[in-house]
PyMOL commands that place a pseudoatom at each C-alpha (Angstrom):
pseudoatom trace, name=CA, resn=UNK, resi=1, chain=A, elem=C, hetatm=0, pos=[-19.372, 13.965, -7.039]
pseudoatom trace, name=CA, resn=UNK, resi=2, chain=A, elem=C, hetatm=0, pos=[-15.459, 14.522, -7.049]
pseudoatom trace, name=CA, resn=UNK, resi=3, chain=A, elem=C, hetatm=0, pos=[-15.683, 15.084, -3.101]
pseudoatom trace, name=CA, resn=UNK, resi=4, chain=A, elem=C, hetatm=0, pos=[-17.464, 11.711, -2.653]
pseudoatom trace, name=CA, resn=UNK, resi=5, chain=A, elem=C, hetatm=0, pos=[-14.652, 10.235, -4.701]
pseudoatom trace, name=CA, resn=UNK, resi=6, chain=A, elem=C, hetatm=0, pos=[-11.892, 11.813, -2.821]
pseudoatom trace, name=CA, resn=UNK, resi=7, chain=A, elem=C, hetatm=0, pos=[-13.747, 10.678, 0.349]
pseudoatom trace, name=CA, resn=UNK, resi=8, chain=A, elem=C, hetatm=0, pos=[-13.595, 7.089, -0.739]
pseudoatom trace, name=CA, resn=UNK, resi=9, chain=A, elem=C, hetatm=0, pos=[-9.841, 7.220, -1.721]
pseudoatom trace, name=CA, resn=UNK, resi=10, chain=A, elem=C, hetatm=0, pos=[-9.243, 8.575, 1.950]
pseudoatom trace, name=CA, resn=UNK, resi=11, chain=A, elem=C, hetatm=0, pos=[-11.129, 5.904, 3.596]
pseudoatom trace, name=CA, resn=UNK, resi=12, chain=A, elem=C, hetatm=0, pos=[-9.482, 3.262, 1.227]
pseudoatom trace, name=CA, resn=UNK, resi=13, chain=A, elem=C, hetatm=0, pos=[-6.150, 4.999, 2.332]
pseudoatom trace, name=CA, resn=UNK, resi=14, chain=A, elem=C, hetatm=0, pos=[-7.162, 4.948, 5.886]
pseudoatom trace, name=CA, resn=UNK, resi=15, chain=A, elem=C, hetatm=0, pos=[-8.128, 1.160, 5.667]
pseudoatom trace, name=CA, resn=UNK, resi=16, chain=A, elem=C, hetatm=0, pos=[-5.068, 0.352, 3.987]
pseudoatom trace, name=CA, resn=UNK, resi=17, chain=A, elem=C, hetatm=0, pos=[-2.937, 2.078, 6.708]
pseudoatom trace, name=CA, resn=UNK, resi=18, chain=A, elem=C, hetatm=0, pos=[-4.889, 0.214, 9.354]
pseudoatom trace, name=CA, resn=UNK, resi=19, chain=A, elem=C, hetatm=0, pos=[-4.270, -3.077, 7.833]
pseudoatom trace, name=CA, resn=UNK, resi=20, chain=A, elem=C, hetatm=0, pos=[-0.559, -1.987, 7.784]
pseudoatom trace, name=CA, resn=UNK, resi=21, chain=A, elem=C, hetatm=0, pos=[-0.625, -1.248, 11.350]
pseudoatom trace, name=CA, resn=UNK, resi=22, chain=A, elem=C, hetatm=0, pos=[-2.214, -4.595, 12.014]
pseudoatom trace, name=CA, resn=UNK, resi=23, chain=A, elem=C, hetatm=0, pos=[0.213, -6.609, 10.168]
pseudoatom trace, name=CA, resn=UNK, resi=24, chain=A, elem=C, hetatm=0, pos=[3.228, -4.753, 11.826]
pseudoatom trace, name=CA, resn=UNK, resi=25, chain=A, elem=C, hetatm=0, pos=[1.872, -5.442, 15.195]
pseudoatom trace, name=CA, resn=UNK, resi=26, chain=A, elem=C, hetatm=0, pos=[0.804, -9.012, 14.958]
pseudoatom trace, name=CA, resn=UNK, resi=27, chain=A, elem=C, hetatm=0, pos=[2.554, -9.927, 18.429]
pseudoatom trace, name=CA, resn=UNK, resi=28, chain=A, elem=C, hetatm=0, pos=[0.388, -7.347, 20.364]
pseudoatom trace, name=CA, resn=UNK, resi=29, chain=A, elem=C, hetatm=0, pos=[-3.203, -7.327, 21.612]
pseudoatom trace, name=CA, resn=UNK, resi=30, chain=A, elem=C, hetatm=0, pos=[-4.263, -4.825, 18.862]
pseudoatom trace, name=CA, resn=UNK, resi=31, chain=A, elem=C, hetatm=0, pos=[-7.312, -2.643, 19.977]
pseudoatom trace, name=CA, resn=UNK, resi=32, chain=A, elem=C, hetatm=0, pos=[-9.414, -0.225, 17.907]
pseudoatom trace, name=CA, resn=UNK, resi=33, chain=A, elem=C, hetatm=0, pos=[-7.960, 2.555, 20.098]
pseudoatom trace, name=CA, resn=UNK, resi=34, chain=A, elem=C, hetatm=0, pos=[-4.381, 1.624, 18.968]
pseudoatom trace, name=CA, resn=UNK, resi=35, chain=A, elem=C, hetatm=0, pos=[-5.254, 1.821, 15.361]
pseudoatom trace, name=CA, resn=UNK, resi=36, chain=A, elem=C, hetatm=0, pos=[-7.248, 5.065, 15.587]
pseudoatom trace, name=CA, resn=UNK, resi=37, chain=A, elem=C, hetatm=0, pos=[-4.327, 6.493, 17.593]
pseudoatom trace, name=CA, resn=UNK, resi=38, chain=A, elem=C, hetatm=0, pos=[-1.990, 5.744, 14.925]
pseudoatom trace, name=CA, resn=UNK, resi=39, chain=A, elem=C, hetatm=0, pos=[-4.229, 7.144, 12.298]
pseudoatom trace, name=CA, resn=UNK, resi=40, chain=A, elem=C, hetatm=0, pos=[-4.512, 10.062, 14.246]
pseudoatom trace, name=CA, resn=UNK, resi=41, chain=A, elem=C, hetatm=0, pos=[-8.506, 9.939, 14.100]
pseudoatom trace, name=CA, resn=UNK, resi=42, chain=A, elem=C, hetatm=0, pos=[-11.122, 9.196, 16.667]
pseudoatom trace, name=CA, resn=UNK, resi=43, chain=A, elem=C, hetatm=0, pos=[-12.135, 5.467, 17.396]
pseudoatom trace, name=CA, resn=UNK, resi=44, chain=A, elem=C, hetatm=0, pos=[-15.624, 6.527, 16.844]
pseudoatom trace, name=CA, resn=UNK, resi=45, chain=A, elem=C, hetatm=0, pos=[-14.628, 7.681, 13.201]
pseudoatom trace, name=CA, resn=UNK, resi=46, chain=A, elem=C, hetatm=0, pos=[-12.505, 4.951, 12.262]
pseudoatom trace, name=CA, resn=UNK, resi=47, chain=A, elem=C, hetatm=0, pos=[-14.998, 2.165, 13.613]
pseudoatom trace, name=CA, resn=UNK, resi=48, chain=A, elem=C, hetatm=0, pos=[-17.445, 3.879, 11.272]
pseudoatom trace, name=CA, resn=UNK, resi=49, chain=A, elem=C, hetatm=0, pos=[-15.272, 4.086, 8.230]
pseudoatom trace, name=CA, resn=UNK, resi=50, chain=A, elem=C, hetatm=0, pos=[-14.159, 0.522, 8.673]
pseudoatom trace, name=CA, resn=UNK, resi=51, chain=A, elem=C, hetatm=0, pos=[-17.586, -0.924, 9.367]
pseudoatom trace, name=CA, resn=UNK, resi=52, chain=A, elem=C, hetatm=0, pos=[-19.115, 0.508, 6.319]
pseudoatom trace, name=CA, resn=UNK, resi=53, chain=A, elem=C, hetatm=0, pos=[-16.095, -0.557, 4.174]
pseudoatom trace, name=CA, resn=UNK, resi=54, chain=A, elem=C, hetatm=0, pos=[-15.883, -4.246, 5.144]
pseudoatom trace, name=CA, resn=UNK, resi=55, chain=A, elem=C, hetatm=0, pos=[-17.619, -7.576, 5.331]
pseudoatom trace, name=CA, resn=UNK, resi=56, chain=A, elem=C, hetatm=0, pos=[-16.082, -8.467, 8.829]
pseudoatom trace, name=CA, resn=UNK, resi=57, chain=A, elem=C, hetatm=0, pos=[-15.555, -6.655, 12.044]
pseudoatom trace, name=CA, resn=UNK, resi=58, chain=A, elem=C, hetatm=0, pos=[-12.195, -5.258, 12.897]
pseudoatom trace, name=CA, resn=UNK, resi=59, chain=A, elem=C, hetatm=0, pos=[-11.541, -7.922, 15.682]
pseudoatom trace, name=CA, resn=UNK, resi=60, chain=A, elem=C, hetatm=0, pos=[-12.882, -10.741, 12.922]
pseudoatom trace, name=CA, resn=UNK, resi=61, chain=A, elem=C, hetatm=0, pos=[-10.113, -9.313, 10.602]
pseudoatom trace, name=CA, resn=UNK, resi=62, chain=A, elem=C, hetatm=0, pos=[-7.386, -9.079, 13.165]
pseudoatom trace, name=CA, resn=UNK, resi=63, chain=A, elem=C, hetatm=0, pos=[-8.036, -12.650, 14.189]
pseudoatom trace, name=CA, resn=UNK, resi=64, chain=A, elem=C, hetatm=0, pos=[-8.274, -13.803, 10.769]
pseudoatom trace, name=CA, resn=UNK, resi=65, chain=A, elem=C, hetatm=0, pos=[-4.895, -12.163, 9.858]
pseudoatom trace, name=CA, resn=UNK, resi=66, chain=A, elem=C, hetatm=0, pos=[-3.336, -13.597, 13.050]
pseudoatom trace, name=CA, resn=UNK, resi=67, chain=A, elem=C, hetatm=0, pos=[-4.635, -17.116, 12.195]
pseudoatom trace, name=CA, resn=UNK, resi=68, chain=A, elem=C, hetatm=0, pos=[-3.577, -16.836, 8.551]
pseudoatom trace, name=CA, resn=UNK, resi=69, chain=A, elem=C, hetatm=0, pos=[0.010, -15.645, 9.220]
pseudoatom trace, name=CA, resn=UNK, resi=70, chain=A, elem=C, hetatm=0, pos=[0.337, -18.075, 12.440]
pseudoatom trace, name=CA, resn=UNK, resi=71, chain=A, elem=C, hetatm=0, pos=[-0.522, -20.951, 10.243]
pseudoatom trace, name=CA, resn=UNK, resi=72, chain=A, elem=C, hetatm=0, pos=[2.159, -20.299, 7.875]
pseudoatom trace, name=CA, resn=UNK, resi=73, chain=A, elem=C, hetatm=0, pos=[4.700, -19.733, 10.432]
pseudoatom trace, name=CA, resn=UNK, resi=74, chain=A, elem=C, hetatm=0, pos=[3.599, -23.030, 12.058]
pseudoatom trace, name=CA, resn=UNK, resi=75, chain=A, elem=C, hetatm=0, pos=[4.308, -25.061, 8.981]
pseudoatom trace, name=CA, resn=UNK, resi=76, chain=A, elem=C, hetatm=0, pos=[7.478, -23.199, 7.979]
pseudoatom trace, name=CA, resn=UNK, resi=77, chain=A, elem=C, hetatm=0, pos=[9.242, -23.160, 11.705]
pseudoatom trace, name=CA, resn=UNK, resi=78, chain=A, elem=C, hetatm=0, pos=[8.569, -26.904, 12.788]
pseudoatom trace, name=CA, resn=UNK, resi=79, chain=A, elem=C, hetatm=0, pos=[10.972, -26.559, 15.715]
pseudoatom trace, name=CA, resn=UNK, resi=80, chain=A, elem=C, hetatm=0, pos=[8.933, -23.621, 17.321]
pseudoatom trace, name=CA, resn=UNK, resi=81, chain=A, elem=C, hetatm=0, pos=[6.469, -24.985, 19.918]
pseudoatom trace, name=CA, resn=UNK, resi=82, chain=A, elem=C, hetatm=0, pos=[2.653, -24.069, 19.812]
pseudoatom trace, name=CA, resn=UNK, resi=83, chain=A, elem=C, hetatm=0, pos=[3.296, -21.960, 23.015]
pseudoatom trace, name=CA, resn=UNK, resi=84, chain=A, elem=C, hetatm=0, pos=[6.214, -19.738, 21.275]
pseudoatom trace, name=CA, resn=UNK, resi=85, chain=A, elem=C, hetatm=0, pos=[3.837, -19.472, 17.987]
pseudoatom trace, name=CA, resn=UNK, resi=86, chain=A, elem=C, hetatm=0, pos=[1.046, -18.178, 20.353]
pseudoatom trace, name=CA, resn=UNK, resi=87, chain=A, elem=C, hetatm=0, pos=[3.223, -15.431, 22.104]
pseudoatom trace, name=CA, resn=UNK, resi=88, chain=A, elem=C, hetatm=0, pos=[4.520, -14.518, 18.826]
pseudoatom trace, name=CA, resn=UNK, resi=89, chain=A, elem=C, hetatm=0, pos=[1.164, -13.661, 17.672]
pseudoatom trace, name=CA, resn=UNK, resi=90, chain=A, elem=C, hetatm=0, pos=[0.081, -11.971, 20.632]
pseudoatom trace, name=CA, resn=UNK, resi=91, chain=A, elem=C, hetatm=0, pos=[-1.686, -14.589, 22.730]
pseudoatom trace, name=CA, resn=UNK, resi=92, chain=A, elem=C, hetatm=0, pos=[-1.121, -14.598, 26.375]
pseudoatom trace, name=CA, resn=UNK, resi=93, chain=A, elem=C, hetatm=0, pos=[-1.173, -18.599, 26.615]
pseudoatom trace, name=CA, resn=UNK, resi=94, chain=A, elem=C, hetatm=0, pos=[-1.478, -21.470, 24.151]
pseudoatom trace, name=CA, resn=UNK, resi=95, chain=A, elem=C, hetatm=0, pos=[-5.002, -22.569, 25.137]
pseudoatom trace, name=CA, resn=UNK, resi=96, chain=A, elem=C, hetatm=0, pos=[-6.554, -19.131, 24.049]
pseudoatom trace, name=CA, resn=UNK, resi=97, chain=A, elem=C, hetatm=0, pos=[-4.570, -19.503, 20.636]
pseudoatom trace, name=CA, resn=UNK, resi=98, chain=A, elem=C, hetatm=0, pos=[-5.433, -23.260, 20.398]
pseudoatom trace, name=CA, resn=UNK, resi=99, chain=A, elem=C, hetatm=0, pos=[-9.034, -22.124, 20.897]
pseudoatom trace, name=CA, resn=UNK, resi=100, chain=A, elem=C, hetatm=0, pos=[-9.007, -19.398, 18.271]
pseudoatom trace, name=CA, resn=UNK, resi=101, chain=A, elem=C, hetatm=0, pos=[-7.092, -21.706, 15.687]
pseudoatom trace, name=CA, resn=UNK, resi=102, chain=A, elem=C, hetatm=0, pos=[-9.473, -24.214, 16.030]
pseudoatom trace, name=CA, resn=UNK, resi=103, chain=A, elem=C, hetatm=0, pos=[-12.416, -22.096, 15.591]
pseudoatom trace, name=CA, resn=UNK, resi=104, chain=A, elem=C, hetatm=0, pos=[-10.857, -20.484, 12.487]
pseudoatom trace, name=CA, resn=UNK, resi=105, chain=A, elem=C, hetatm=0, pos=[-9.473, -23.733, 10.900]
pseudoatom trace, name=CA, resn=UNK, resi=106, chain=A, elem=C, hetatm=0, pos=[-11.597, -26.663, 12.270]
pseudoatom trace, name=CA, resn=UNK, resi=107, chain=A, elem=C, hetatm=0, pos=[-8.213, -28.222, 13.893]
pseudoatom trace, name=CA, resn=UNK, resi=108, chain=A, elem=C, hetatm=0, pos=[-5.684, -27.471, 16.628]
pseudoatom trace, name=CA, resn=UNK, resi=109, chain=A, elem=C, hetatm=0, pos=[-2.412, -26.096, 15.636]
pseudoatom trace, name=CA, resn=UNK, resi=110, chain=A, elem=C, hetatm=0, pos=[-1.130, -29.382, 16.317]
pseudoatom trace, name=CA, resn=UNK, resi=111, chain=A, elem=C, hetatm=0, pos=[-3.392, -31.475, 14.009]
pseudoatom trace, name=CA, resn=UNK, resi=112, chain=A, elem=C, hetatm=0, pos=[-2.912, -28.655, 11.459]
pseudoatom trace, name=CA, resn=UNK, resi=113, chain=A, elem=C, hetatm=0, pos=[0.874, -29.182, 11.181]
pseudoatom trace, name=CA, resn=UNK, resi=114, chain=A, elem=C, hetatm=0, pos=[0.430, -32.937, 11.084]
pseudoatom trace, name=CA, resn=UNK, resi=115, chain=A, elem=C, hetatm=0, pos=[-2.302, -32.885, 8.493]
pseudoatom trace, name=CA, resn=UNK, resi=116, chain=A, elem=C, hetatm=0, pos=[-0.073, -30.443, 6.205]
pseudoatom trace, name=CA, resn=UNK, resi=117, chain=A, elem=C, hetatm=0, pos=[3.050, -32.557, 6.867]
pseudoatom trace, name=CA, resn=UNK, resi=118, chain=A, elem=C, hetatm=0, pos=[0.824, -35.705, 5.632]
pseudoatom trace, name=CA, resn=UNK, resi=119, chain=A, elem=C, hetatm=0, pos=[-0.289, -33.790, 2.535]
pseudoatom trace, name=CA, resn=UNK, resi=120, chain=A, elem=C, hetatm=0, pos=[3.377, -32.896, 1.689]
pseudoatom trace, name=CA, resn=UNK, resi=121, chain=A, elem=C, hetatm=0, pos=[4.698, -36.553, 2.251]
pseudoatom trace, name=CA, resn=UNK, resi=122, chain=A, elem=C, hetatm=0, pos=[1.670, -37.664, -0.108]
pseudoatom trace, name=CA, resn=UNK, resi=123, chain=A, elem=C, hetatm=0, pos=[2.599, -35.071, -2.681]
pseudoatom trace, name=CA, resn=UNK, resi=124, chain=A, elem=C, hetatm=0, pos=[6.014, -36.225, -2.847]
pseudoatom trace, name=CA, resn=UNK, resi=125, chain=A, elem=C, hetatm=0, pos=[5.296, -39.756, -3.248]
pseudoatom trace, name=CA, resn=UNK, resi=126, chain=A, elem=C, hetatm=0, pos=[2.998, -38.838, -6.251]
pseudoatom trace, name=CA, resn=UNK, resi=127, chain=A, elem=C, hetatm=0, pos=[6.070, -37.325, -8.196]
for i in range(1, 127): cmd.bond("trace and resi %d" % i, "trace and resi %d" % (i + 1))
show_as sticks, trace
zoom trace
């Protein structure tokens, strides 16, 4: 039983290291092979570990993290263009970033920024 517990700890550690790698490489086109190489394990083995310990695919996770981080960046850095933000988060052009953003949030990055600004203004007006 102890061996199973140790394997679970090792798998959790590997997944945490993979998540760290993703967080540190958001500006890149991250592939399974990049993560597996960083962890010094085979792509097959990492994919098997990740799939058995997650409710989303690796690509879904990478996209979700990129979308969540870019949304925060979008709101905090209002002077940056959508294209600059797209490049910052590993997209080759603003149209692919816009598609991914709209799919994730249901709004384009520009609409998202405007909606959030309206919310902030309304919140300030209520105070």
